[in-house]
Each structure stands twice: as C-alpha cells, then as structure tokens.
C-alpha positions in Angstrom: 109.0 -89.1 -181.6 108.5 -92.0 -184.1 107.3 -95.1 -182.3 108.8 -97.6 -184.7 111.1 -95.6 -187.0 114.9 -95.8 -186.8 115.4 -92.1 -186.3 113.7 -90.0 -183.5 114.2 -86.3 -183.4 113.1 -83.4 -181.0 113.7 -79.7 -180.9 113.6 -77.1 -178.2 113.7 -73.4 -178.8 115.3 -71.5 -176.0 114.9 -67.7 -175.8 116.6 -64.8 -174.0 114.6 -65.4 -170.8 116.7 -68.5 -170.2 119.9 -67.6 -172.0 120.2 -64.0 -170.9 118.7 -60.8 -172.1 121.5 -59.9 -174.5 121.5 -63.3 -176.2 119.7 -64.6 -179.3 117.3 -67.6 -179.2 118.7 -70.9 -180.2 117.2 -74.1 -181.4 118.6 -77.4 -180.1 118.0 -80.6 -182.0 118.4 -84.0 -180.4 118.4 -86.9 -182.9 118.6 -90.5 -181.9 119.4 -93.3 -184.3 117.8 -96.3 -182.6 119.6 -98.9 -184.8 123.0 -97.3 -184.1 122.1 -97.0 -180.4 121.4 -100.7 -180.2 124.7 -101.4 -181.9 126.5 -99.3 -179.3 127.7 -96.6 -181.8 129.0 -93.4 -180.3 127.3 -91.5 -183.1 123.8 -92.8 -182.2 122.9 -89.6 -180.4 123.4 -86.2 -182.2 122.9 -82.9 -180.5 123.2 -79.7 -182.6 122.5 -76.1 -181.8 121.7 -73.2 -184.2 121.2 -69.6 -183.3 117.9 -68.0 -184.4 116.9 -64.4 -184.8 114.3 -63.1 -182.4 112.2 -62.1 -185.4 111.9 -65.7 -186.6 110.9 -66.9 -183.1 108.4 -64.1 -182.7 106.9 -64.9 -186.1 106.4 -68.5 -185.1 104.8 -67.5 -181.8 102.5 -65.0 -183.5 101.3 -67.8 -185.9 100.8 -70.1 -182.9 98.9 -67.5 -180.9 96.5 -67.1 -183.8 95.5 -70.8 -183.9 92.4 -71.7 -181.9 91.8 -75.3 -181.0 89.4 -77.2 -178.8 91.0 -78.9 -175.8 88.1 -81.1 -174.9 85.7 -83.5 -176.8 88.3 -84.1 -179.6 88.1 -87.3 -181.5 91.4 -89.0 -182.2 92.3 -92.3 -183.6 94.9 -94.5 -181.8 97.8 -96.2 -183.5 101.2 -97.5 -182.9 102.7 -97.3 -186.3 102.9 -93.5 -186.9 104.7 -90.6 -185.4 103.5 -89.0 -182.2 104.1 -85.3 -181.6 104.2 -83.2 -178.5 104.1 -79.4 -178.4 105.0 -77.8 -175.1 105.0 -74.1 -174.6 106.1 -72.3 -171.4 105.7 -68.7 -170.6 106.4 -67.9 -167.0 103.9 -69.9 -164.9 101.6 -70.6 -167.8 102.3 -73.8 -169.8 100.5 -75.8 -172.4 101.2 -79.3 -173.6 99.5 -81.0 -176.5 100.2 -84.4 -177.9 98.8 -86.1 -181.0 99.5 -89.2 -183.1 100.2 -89.1 -186.8 98.2 -86.3 -188.4 96.3 -85.5 -185.3 92.6 -84.8 -184.7 90.8 -83.1 -187.5 89.8 -80.3 -185.1 93.5 -79.6 -184.7 94.4 -79.5 -188.4 95.5 -75.9 -188.3 97.8 -76.6 -185.4 99.2 -79.8 -186.9 99.8 -78.1 -190.2 101.7 -75.3 -188.3 103.8 -77.9 -186.5 104.7 -79.8 -189.7 105.7 -76.5 -191.3 107.7 -75.3 -188.3 109.5 -78.7 -188.0 110.5 -78.6 -191.7 111.9 -75.1 -191.1 113.8 -76.3 -188.0 115.3 -79.2 -189.9 116.5 -76.8 -192.6 117.9 -74.3 -190.1 119.8 -76.9 -187.9 120.7 -79.4 -190.7 
C-alpha cells in the first residue's frame, strides 16, 4: 500500500478451499483513490474480481515455494516515501506474513522480484 501516493491497491487470491471444491480460484483487487475518497466520490473505492485457472495459481505457488529467504537478521532501510508491501500466505493452520518497504531487503531480492512480477500479472489479469 503506497504511503503517500494517491492510489493504493491490494489483491487477494482465493482458491477452491474457500470458494468450494468445484470452483476456480479468483483474484480480487481493491483499489482506493485517496484523493477521490477525500472528496467524497462514490468511485473512490473499486473492487473487481477475475477468475483464474488453477494452473496459474499453482505455478505462482510453485515459484514461491522455491524461494528461500532468511527471516531473521535482515537489514532493511526505513522510509516513508515509498511503497510498503505485505505478502500473506495461508495454508490451513500454517501462515506466513512478510512485510517490506520499497524494494525490500537485499537478502529478499528473489522474493521481491517475484512479488513485482506477480503484481504486474495481477494488474493485467484484473485490469
């Protein structure tokens, strides 16, 4: 979510576990235009859904599973003028949540590159 930018966006990918076994995964985009919101515009918040194939989601998860990152002792620079990112993954009782600012820690470069690529693909699929 951008800290000082006019547009904030977030995506969630929901699979058959939640939607039902015979359903396809979907991606939901939530986009907030902070300027329009401050002006009281009814179009300030946009919610859009797009159906995905299970193959696409499985490919993303396979890529993500292959990334190894340290979770402790990571050096990160603090800032208030970039974009912060949060990756949250839930699989049953196991969950992981990672958050970084701007380009993220150097030790996480493979993860942050994957996140940028996946977000670009999500924008293209939903947009």
